[in-house]
N, C-alpha and C positions, 0 to 999 in steps of 0.2 A: 225546666218542668220535669218533675219526677212523678212516678206512678207506683203505688204499692197495693197489693191485694190481700184480703184477709177473709177468713171464715168466721161466722158468728152463729150463735144459737139463741133462741128466745124461750120464754116460758112455754111448757113446764120443765124443759130440760135444764134451763138456767137463764140467767140474765146477762147481757153483754153491755160493755161500756167501752167507747172509743176514747183513747188517750192520745193527745197530740202535743208535741213539744218542739217548736221550731229550732233549728240549728243555725240561726242567722241573727244579725243585729237589726234586721228590718222586719216590718210586719209581713206576714205570709198569707196569701190567699189560697183557699182550698176549695176543691169541689169533691163531694162525697157521693158516690153512686151506689145505690142499694139494689141488689138482684135477689130474687127468691130462688128456691132450689131448682126451678125449671129454667133459670137463666133470664127471666123477665125482669126488666127494670121496674121497681115499685116506688122508688123515690130518688130525688136528686137534690142535694143540699149544698149551699155555698156558705163559707164562713171565713172570717179573717181573724188571725191570731197574732197578738202583739209579741214582740221579741222578749226573750227571757221570761216566758210564761208557759204554763202548761194548762190545757183545757181538757175537760172531760165531757163527752156527749153520751147521755143515756140513749140507747138505740131504739127502745120500744116505741117512743112517739113517732118514729119514722117507718114503722114496720106494718102499717095498715095493709091488710090483704095478704100477709105472709101466711102461706099454707103449710101443711104437714107433709113430710117425706120420711119414710121409715119410722113413723111415729114421733118425729122431731120437727119443730118449727125452726128452720135454719136457712141460711143463704150466704151470700158473699157481699163484701163491700170493697170498692176501689177508691183509694184516696189519691187525688192529683193535687200538686201544689207548685208554687213558684220556686221554692227552695227546699233542699233536703231537710227532712225532719225526723225526729224520733217518734214512731207510732206503734202503739200496742192495742190489742183488744183484751179487755179484762172479762173473763168468763167466770161468773159466780154461780155456784150450785148451792145446795142446802148447807153443806158443811165445808166447802172448799173454794178457794179463789185460785184461778190459774191465769197466767199472762200469756197471750198468744202473739207471737211475732208473725212475720209474713209466712205464707205457705211454702213448704219445701217443694220445689218444682222439678219434675222429671220430664225431660224432653222426649218428644215423640220417637218411638222405636227404641227407647232405652228402658232400663229396669232399675229398680231400687229395692231396698229392704228395710224392715224394722225388726229389731229384736223384741221378743215377747216372753213374759213369764206367765205361764198358763196354769190356772188352778181353779178350784170350785169357788174360791173367794174373790176371784178377779174376773172382770169382764172388759172387753175391748171393742171400741168402735173405730173403724177406719173411715176417715173422711176423704173423699176424692172430689176435686173441682176441675172441671174442664175449662181451661183458660183460653180456648180457641173457638172459632166460629164453625168448626167442623165436628160432627159426632166422633166419639172416641170409644174404643173398647179397652177394658182393663182385665187382665188375667192375673189373679193372685194365687200363689202356691204357698201352703203352710208346711214348714219343715219341723217335725217334732219326733223324737226318737228315730225310728226307721220309716216313718210314714211321711208322705208328701202329697196330700190331696190338693186339688185346685178348685177354684171357683171363678167365674167370669161374669162381668156385668157391663152394660153400655151406659154412656153418659151423653145426653144431648148437648148442643153448643152452649157454652157458658153456664151450664147447670152444675149442681153439686149433688152428691149421693153419699149416704151413710150406710155402711155395711157392718153388721154385728159379726165379729169374728167367731164368737161362740155359736151363733146360729148357723152361719155359713158352713162351719166345719164340725157340726154337732156330733156326727157319727164317730169321728176320730177322737174328739175331745172328751167324750163320755168315758173313754178307757185310757186316755193318755194325758199326762200333765208334766209340767217342768219347763225348762228353758227351750225355746224354739225361736223361729223367725219367720216372718212373712215376706216373701219376695213377690214383686209384682212387675208386670210388663205392660207398657203403654203401646197399644197397637194402633198405628196411624201416625199422622204428623202433628197431632195436637200436643200442646204442653199441658200437663196435669199437675195441680197442686195437691199435696197430701199432708195429713197429720193423723196421729193416733191418739185416742182418748182412752185412758185406763181408769176404771173404777175399782176400788178395793174396799170390801166390807170386812171389818174387823170382828173379833169374837164378841164384842159388846154391841154389835150391829151398827156401829157408827161407820159412815161411808166417807171416803176421801176420793178425790178425783185428780188425776195427773194428766197433763196434755204435753206431748212432745212431738218432734218432727216438724216444728215450725221455727 
């Protein structure tokens, strides 16, 4: 039995698709559990996938009751199966398709970081998911030029939170741009999954979205 966890988003931020491809010569049984951003289970689905095949599940039909957090309808899904499988979440926005793997996991009382290119044309969203049954506190510190402001937020058990980097560090970023990095510390014994979403608006106002950290 294996278990993998993913973050997903729904309309109006984007539409998500779950892609499963078994890595075995046998049929594989799966259980897919959906949680909203507060960590509540909103659906549970079972499926069987034949060997040497790939199946795609549109997530929206399973997301009844999914609410907003930070202006986005989002949550997490956990896939459990008999055999190891290739699994991705396809996130589609207006102009861009991104493939999301499993969340990058930071163990409790450890830290991690993401490099960032900060400018007026770019915006960044930090996604953090509490993978444990205990509340957790996250402290993020942005390093750019000689400045290092910080911001903290709490996440309930099994919940997910989205943090706009540009809003959280608005005072600094109004006068600073360029290469920097975000360092964060997990306070407590919970494991936390992370990813960063970057949106870039070009001169002709077309928007592209990149997701990494997964």
